[in-house]
C-alpha positions as CSV (number, residue, x, y, z in Angstrom):
1,M,-81.5,-11.0,-120.9
2,G,-81.9,-12.5,-117.6
3,D,-78.2,-13.4,-117.3
4,A,-77.3,-9.9,-118.6
5,L,-79.3,-8.5,-115.1
6,E,-77.4,-10.4,-112.5
7,E,-74.7,-8.7,-110.7
8,P,-71.1,-10.6,-111.4
9,W,-69.7,-12.6,-108.6
10,W,-66.5,-10.5,-108.1
11,E,-68.4,-7.1,-107.5
12,A,-70.9,-9.4,-104.8
13,Q,-67.7,-10.4,-103.4
14,L,-66.1,-6.8,-103.5
15,G,-69.4,-5.3,-101.7
16,A,-69.4,-7.6,-98.7
17,G,-66.0,-7.2,-98.0
18,S,-66.0,-3.6,-98.3
19,S,-68.9,-3.7,-95.9
20,S,-67.5,-6.1,-93.7
21,S,-64.1,-3.6,-93.2
22,S,-66.3,-0.2,-92.9
23,P,-66.7,1.1,-89.2
24,D,-69.6,0.5,-87.4
25,P,-70.9,4.2,-85.4
26,S,-72.2,2.4,-82.4
27,D,-69.0,0.5,-82.2
28,D,-67.0,3.7,-81.7
29,D,-69.5,5.1,-79.2
30,E,-69.2,1.9,-76.9
31,V,-65.2,2.3,-77.6
32,E,-65.3,5.6,-76.2
33,K,-68.0,5.1,-73.3
34,A,-65.7,2.4,-71.8
35,T,-62.4,4.9,-72.0
36,T,-64.2,7.3,-70.4
37,T,-65.7,5.3,-67.7
38,T,-62.2,3.6,-67.3
39,R,-60.2,7.2,-66.9
40,A,-63.1,8.5,-64.8
41,M,-62.4,4.9,-62.4
42,K,-58.7,6.1,-62.5
43,Q,-59.4,9.2,-61.2
44,D,-61.4,8.4,-58.5
45,M,-59.0,5.8,-57.4
46,A,-56.4,8.4,-57.6
47,S,-58.7,11.0,-55.9
48,K,-59.5,9.3,-52.6
49,P,-56.0,8.3,-51.4
50,A,-55.1,12.1,-51.7
51,A,-58.4,13.0,-50.2
52,S,-58.0,10.9,-47.2
53,K,-54.5,11.9,-46.7
54,K,-55.6,15.6,-46.6
55,R,-58.3,14.5,-44.0
56,K,-55.7,12.8,-41.8
57,Q,-53.1,15.3,-41.7
58,P,-55.2,18.0,-40.2
59,A,-56.2,15.7,-37.6
60,E,-52.9,14.9,-36.8
61,C,-51.7,18.7,-36.5
62,F,-55.1,19.4,-34.4
63,L,-53.9,16.4,-32.1
64,T,-50.4,17.1,-32.0
65,Q,-50.1,20.6,-31.6
66,P,-52.1,21.5,-28.1
67,E,-50.0,19.0,-26.2
68,K,-46.5,20.3,-27.6
69,Q,-47.7,24.0,-26.7
70,G,-49.0,23.3,-23.3
71,E,-45.6,21.5,-22.7
72,S,-43.8,24.5,-23.7
73,T,-45.8,26.7,-22.0
74,E,-45.5,24.6,-18.9
75,K,-41.2,24.0,-19.7
76,T,-41.4,28.6,-20.1
77,K,-43.3,29.3,-17.0
78,R,-41.2,26.9,-14.8
79,R,-37.9,28.1,-16.5
80,R,-38.6,31.3,-15.3
81,K,-39.8,30.7,-12.0
82,K,-36.8,28.6,-11.9
83,K,-34.2,31.3,-12.7
84,I,-35.9,33.4,-10.7
85,S,-35.9,31.9,-7.7
86,D,-32.3,30.8,-8.6
87,V,-30.7,34.3,-8.8
88,L,-32.1,35.0,-5.9
89,A,-31.3,31.9,-3.7
90,K,-27.4,31.7,-5.1
91,S,-26.8,35.5,-4.6
92,S,-24.7,35.6,-1.3
93,P,-25.4,37.9,1.7
94,K,-23.7,40.5,1.7
95,P,-23.8,43.7,4.1
96,G,-25.2,46.5,2.8
97,V,-22.2,49.1,2.6
98,P,-22.8,53.2,2.0
99,E,-22.1,52.9,-1.5
100,D,-25.0,51.0,-2.2
101,L,-27.4,53.6,-0.8
102,Q,-25.4,56.1,-2.7
103,N,-25.4,54.2,-5.8
104,L,-29.4,53.8,-5.6
105,L,-29.6,57.2,-5.2
106,N,-27.3,58.2,-8.6
107,R,-29.5,55.3,-10.3
108,H,-33.0,56.7,-9.6
109,F,-32.1,60.5,-10.1
110,G,-29.2,59.9,-12.9
111,T,-31.2,60.7,-16.1
112,K,-33.8,63.5,-14.5
113,R,-30.7,65.4,-13.0
114,S,-28.3,67.5,-13.8
115,V,-25.0,67.1,-12.5
116,I,-24.9,69.8,-10.3
117,E,-28.3,68.5,-8.9
118,L,-27.0,65.2,-8.2
119,E,-24.1,66.6,-6.1
120,E,-26.6,68.3,-3.8
121,L,-28.1,65.0,-3.6
122,K,-24.5,63.1,-2.4
123,L,-24.6,61.8,1.4
124,P,-21.5,62.5,3.2
125,D,-19.5,59.7,4.0
126,S,-19.5,60.8,7.9
127,C,-23.1,60.4,8.3
128,F,-23.1,57.1,7.9
129,L,-22.9,54.5,11.1
130,P,-21.1,51.4,10.6
131,A,-23.3,48.6,8.8
132,N,-24.3,45.7,9.9
133,D,-22.0,42.8,9.4
134,L,-25.0,39.9,9.4
135,T,-24.0,38.7,13.0
136,H,-25.6,41.3,15.2
137,S,-29.1,41.3,16.5
138,F,-31.0,44.1,16.4
139,S,-30.8,44.7,20.1
140,S,-27.1,44.8,19.8
141,Y,-26.7,46.6,17.0
142,L,-28.2,49.5,17.7
143,K,-26.7,49.6,21.1
144,E,-23.2,49.3,19.2
145,I,-24.4,52.4,16.8
146,C,-26.1,54.2,19.6
147,P,-24.1,53.9,22.9
148,K,-25.6,57.0,24.9
149,W,-29.2,55.7,24.0
150,V,-30.3,56.2,27.6
151,K,-29.0,59.8,28.1
152,L,-30.7,61.0,24.6
153,R,-34.0,59.8,25.3
154,K,-34.0,61.5,28.9
155,T,-33.1,65.2,27.2
156,H,-35.8,64.4,24.7
157,K,-39.2,66.5,24.8
158,E,-40.2,67.5,21.8
159,K,-43.8,66.6,20.6
160,K,-44.2,65.3,17.1
161,S,-41.0,64.1,16.6
162,V,-38.7,61.1,17.3
163,L,-35.5,60.5,17.7
164,M,-35.2,57.3,15.8
165,L,-36.5,56.0,12.8
166,I,-36.8,52.8,11.5
167,L,-37.7,51.8,8.3
168,C,-39.0,48.5,7.3
169,S,-40.7,46.9,4.2
170,S,-43.9,45.9,5.6
171,A,-45.8,46.2,8.4
172,L,-45.2,42.2,9.6
173,R,-41.4,42.9,9.6
174,S,-42.2,46.3,11.5
175,L,-43.6,44.2,14.3
176,E,-40.9,41.9,14.6
177,L,-38.0,44.6,14.7
178,I,-40.4,45.8,17.5
179,K,-40.1,42.7,19.5
180,S,-36.5,42.3,19.3
181,M,-35.5,45.4,19.9
182,T,-36.8,44.8,23.8
183,A,-33.1,44.6,25.1
184,F,-32.5,48.4,23.5
185,K,-35.4,50.6,24.3
186,G,-35.9,50.2,27.6
187,D,-38.6,51.9,28.7
188,C,-38.8,54.8,26.0
189,K,-42.1,55.3,23.7
190,V,-42.5,53.6,20.3
191,L,-45.2,54.2,18.0
192,K,-45.9,51.6,14.7
193,L,-46.0,53.9,11.7
194,F,-47.1,51.8,9.3
195,A,-50.8,51.8,7.5
196,K,-52.2,48.0,8.4
197,H,-55.3,48.2,10.9
198,I,-54.3,52.0,11.7
199,K,-55.7,55.3,10.8
200,I,-53.0,58.1,10.2
201,K,-54.9,60.1,11.9
202,D,-55.1,58.1,15.3
203,Q,-50.8,58.1,14.6
204,M,-50.8,62.1,14.7
205,S,-53.0,62.4,17.6
206,L,-50.6,60.2,19.4
207,L,-47.2,62.2,18.2
208,E,-49.2,65.6,19.1
209,K,-50.2,64.1,22.7
210,G,-47.4,63.0,23.8
211,V,-43.1,62.4,23.5
212,T,-42.2,59.8,21.5
213,H,-38.7,58.0,21.1
214,L,-39.2,55.7,18.3
215,G,-41.1,55.3,15.0
216,V,-40.8,52.0,13.2
217,G,-42.7,51.6,9.7
218,T,-42.8,51.9,6.2
219,P,-41.8,54.6,4.2
220,A,-44.8,55.5,2.6
221,R,-46.5,56.0,5.6
222,I,-43.8,57.8,7.4
223,K,-43.9,60.2,4.0
224,A,-47.5,60.5,4.3
225,L,-47.2,61.7,7.7
226,V,-44.5,64.2,7.1
227,E,-46.2,65.6,4.4
228,Q,-49.6,66.2,6.1
229,D,-47.5,67.7,9.5
230,G,-48.3,64.9,11.5
231,L,-44.2,64.4,12.1
232,S,-41.4,66.8,12.9
233,L,-37.6,65.6,11.2
234,N,-36.8,68.7,13.9
235,S,-35.2,66.3,16.6
236,L,-34.2,63.0,14.2
237,K,-30.9,61.6,15.2
238,Y,-30.9,58.3,13.6
239,L,-32.5,56.8,10.5
240,I,-31.9,52.7,10.3
241,L,-32.8,51.2,7.2
242,D,-33.7,47.1,7.4
243,W,-31.8,46.9,4.1
244,N,-30.2,43.0,4.5
245,W,-33.2,41.6,5.5
246,R,-35.2,39.4,2.7
247,D,-39.0,38.7,3.1
248,Q,-40.3,34.9,1.6
249,K,-39.3,35.9,-2.0
250,L,-35.9,36.8,-1.4
251,R,-36.4,40.3,-1.8
252,R,-35.0,43.6,0.0
253,M,-36.6,46.4,1.1
254,I,-34.9,47.9,-2.0
255,D,-35.6,45.4,-4.5
256,I,-39.3,46.3,-4.1
257,P,-39.9,49.1,-6.5
258,E,-43.0,50.8,-4.6
259,I,-40.7,50.2,-1.2
260,K,-37.8,51.6,-3.2
261,K,-39.4,54.6,-4.5
262,E,-41.3,55.7,-1.2
263,T,-37.6,55.7,0.6
264,I,-35.9,57.9,-2.1
265,D,-39.0,60.2,-1.7
266,L,-38.5,60.6,1.9
267,L,-34.8,60.8,1.9
268,E,-35.4,63.8,-0.5
269,M,-38.0,65.6,1.2
270,G,-35.4,66.6,4.2
271,I,-33.1,63.7,5.6
272,I,-30.3,63.7,2.8
273,K,-30.0,67.7,3.9
274,L,-29.8,66.8,7.6
275,C,-26.9,64.0,6.9
276,Q,-25.0,66.9,5.1
277,E,-25.6,69.3,7.8
278,G,-24.2,66.8,10.3
279,S,-27.6,66.3,12.5
280,V,-29.0,63.0,11.3
281,K,-27.0,59.5,10.8
282,L,-27.4,56.3,8.7
283,G,-27.5,53.1,9.4
284,L,-28.2,49.9,7.0
285,F,-29.0,47.0,9.5
């Protein structure tokens, strides 16, 4: 009976084989852990270069972008300044002609006035004096356009009025012209009609007290004197525009917007009508 209870040898071998081939749960866990760790390491290795690249790109853009902007702004500024100066410097000096002044009036009033009103603002050709051909000094030009000046100034007795008005772009230019007209003016009285260091009340009192033959100044101050009844246009015979002279920026008086506007306003205040009547002559120096 003892032999019948013993396990056969083949069953023992089958049992051992089955036990050895069956998987161990602990081994599967270790394999999964190893696989997970490997995948995590691969992801870290793959993500680190990308992060470094992302960090480097903004740094490069941040360093290079301001330099490009600075260079571009400097180039645009240089180009703009160079372009303006080149245009003004390369413009060949041409003497002003009557058509220039008439075209200036037409452009200014073209969109604001009707056709009939524009005809009323037209300057007749007979009111224009010979323009400066850029060979004259100021005194020689005045002598050419006004050969009877000595006789004319002797007969002038009216106060608050002048025989000749000379319009300039600035006070400094007015002083230059006053100095350069010594050979022409003789002993006649010249009045400075600009705003720099001179009050308008003082100019009005000087015009009212004595007889003035020549007035040299800026359009804005002369316009203000006419508006405030400090200067009358009744005795005016000549209006000279300092047309061809250019300042340090190579601008003529008509190239400066405020000077151009004040000049046109002054012409419209009564000078155009006097030119149409034939009592006032216009000259472009």
